[in-house]
C-alpha positions, 0 to 999 in steps of 0.5 A: 428475682426471677420474675423481676430479670424478666421484666427488665429483660421484656422492657429493655428489648422493647425500648432497644428496638424502638431506639433502633428503628428501621431494622424492619427494612424491607423483610416480611416483618416491617412490623419487628416491633420496630419503630421507622427511621427518621433518617429512611423515611420521609416526614410524610410517609411516616405521618400516613403510612409506617403507624406503630404506636397506641393510637395506631393500634386503638384505631386498628381494633375498632376500625376492624371490629365494627365494619360490615356488622353494623349493617347487620345488628338491626336484623340480629335485633329483630331476632332476639328483641330489644332487650336481648341485643342489647344484653348481648352486645355488653355481655360479648363486649366484655368477654372479647375484650377480655379474651383480647387481653388474654392474648396480649398476655401470652403474647409479651409472655412468648416474646419475652421468652424468645427474646431472652434466647436471643430471637430477633423478629424485626424481621418477622411477623409473630401470629398466633399459632406460633405464640401457641406453638412456643407455649403449649406445642405442636396441637395447640399450634395446629389448633390455632392454625386452623381455626384462626386461618378459616376464621380469616378466610371466611371474615374475608369472604364476608366482606366480599359480600357485604361490597355486593351486597352494598353497592347494589343499593346505589347500582342495580343494573348488576347484579350481587353475584357480578358485583362479586367478581368486581369487587374480588378483583379490587379487594386482590390489590391488598396483596401490595401492602405489607403488613399492619404498620402500613395501616395507620390511615386507613384504620383512622379512616375506617373508623370515621367512616363506620362512624358516619354510617352508625348515625346516618342508621340512628339518625334516618330511622328516627327520622323515619318513624315507625312503619304502619302497624309495626310490630316487634314480636322478637323473640319468637322462636329459638332458631332466630334467637341463637342466629341472632346472638352468634351474630353478635359473637361475631360482631366482638370476635375482631381479635384474630389479629390481635397478634399481628396489630400487636406486633406492630406497635412499637410497644407491644406490652402497652396493648393491655386496654386498647381492646377494651377502650376500642369495644367501649367506643364501638358500642357507642355506635352499635347500640343506637343504630341498632336500637333505632332501626329496630324500633323503626322497622321491627319484624321487617328487618327479619328479611332485611338482614342489610340495614340499607335495604330499608331505609330510602335512596337519599344524598346521606344513604348513598354516601353511607353506602360509599363509605362502607364499600371503601371500609370494608376494602380495608376491612378485607385486608385487616382479615387477608393479611395474616392469611398473606402472612401464613402463606408467604411462610408456607412457601418461603417467601416471608422475608422477601422484597414487597414486590415478590411477596406481593405476587405469592399472595395472589393465590391467597385472594382466589378461594375467598373470591370462590366462596363469595360467589357460592355463599352470598347469604348476607346476614346468615353468613355472620352467624354460622361463622360466630359460631364454629369459629369464632367461638373457639378463636377468640373466645375458647382457645385463649381462655383454655390457652392462658389457664394451661400456659399458667398452669405450673407454679413456676410459670405463675412465679415467672409470669411477666404480665400477671393478674391484675388483683382487682380482678382476683389475681390467679383465682379470679382470672381462672373463674373467668377464664372457665366462665367464658370457655363454658359460656361460649361453648354452650351457647356460642357454639352448641345453641349458636352452631343448632341454630345457625346451620338450621338457619344457613341451610334453609337460605341454600334451600330458599335461593340455592347456591351461586344465586345472582341477587340474595334477597334482592327486591323482584323488579317490575 
């Protein structure tokens, strides 16, 4: 009876919030799980701006997951070889989908417990570290806060580096460092986007942009054909092998913002399989494009971490570059918005007006800007972030947190979301979680951390910090 009572309360609360609608108002939430009120919102505004449906969440997950890493996956294939490249994409896609599911279960568990105590989240955005705090205490909260914020910080840095790297292939009159300054200023405008509710049209457009780019890479590589004397020696060195593997680990680690995306949904309990479906779609983009580029250019990719650099300049390539630039701006907002929320809560403006919150957010952009100028290593930085941050944020901590939360028999008995019977119930879930923790700890963090560090130090020794133009072709 206890579990029935929990489910009734949760379902009732979500439906109540959907009916009440625009209680989100101008506060920090605009996300508290409430649907927009037709009386106070124009229809056009709701259509393009205020999203909270299952489809909005799917577009957000798929759009945020692929981003600029699409351009580095051919580079990873040259390090891993074709067979390992495909295998790791499928493996980490499934593992990422599993831990995203775990995060969604923990979110619903935390929220249901709080709402039974009459806590109202319509003006407050729940974040991952708050879920850990509510379920497991402050030590888990601190670990989640550190890894999540650091990952999102460097995720934002990577988007700025990618912007500068891409635009250079259209306009090389300015070096990449100068372009980083310019795009840092452009991306700072994301402070005006209140919450994940307001990324509806951007998520939709972002996925269209990466879809075009992925199929451009595929078709362009096939039409180009194999370069003369092409070789495919990967995998050739352990350092390169595990560097490539951790870049793919990073690829499917986009659910550092899963809790915020769920909280923007009108019915968060429907999130369960959204990330898996998004991953399946993303694989239809990443596998053909990376395979075709590696088939055509082989070992040349080892020195070209940006796939655009090997393709001839055409109108189609320029269109792909421009679309990726816009998408990287969107992804910068996705990565930065949770950081904005944390900062707002720290300084006490999370429930203030939109303008006041936007102004308060500006200091968050400055360290991102600075780090992008220091470490402009497009490609290798993905692997480093993947091994040291994504491994814990996205894989290890969610799996351990799920096991710790439901370790007591009473917690399992009263769980709002029970494990699927097809996966073996609680025993199967604990087995899957243990596999994820051990695999990522050894392969992702252990070998991956070693390889990524060696490769990253090599980039610093070769190009130096604050380099003006990383991997730019020599001028004639």
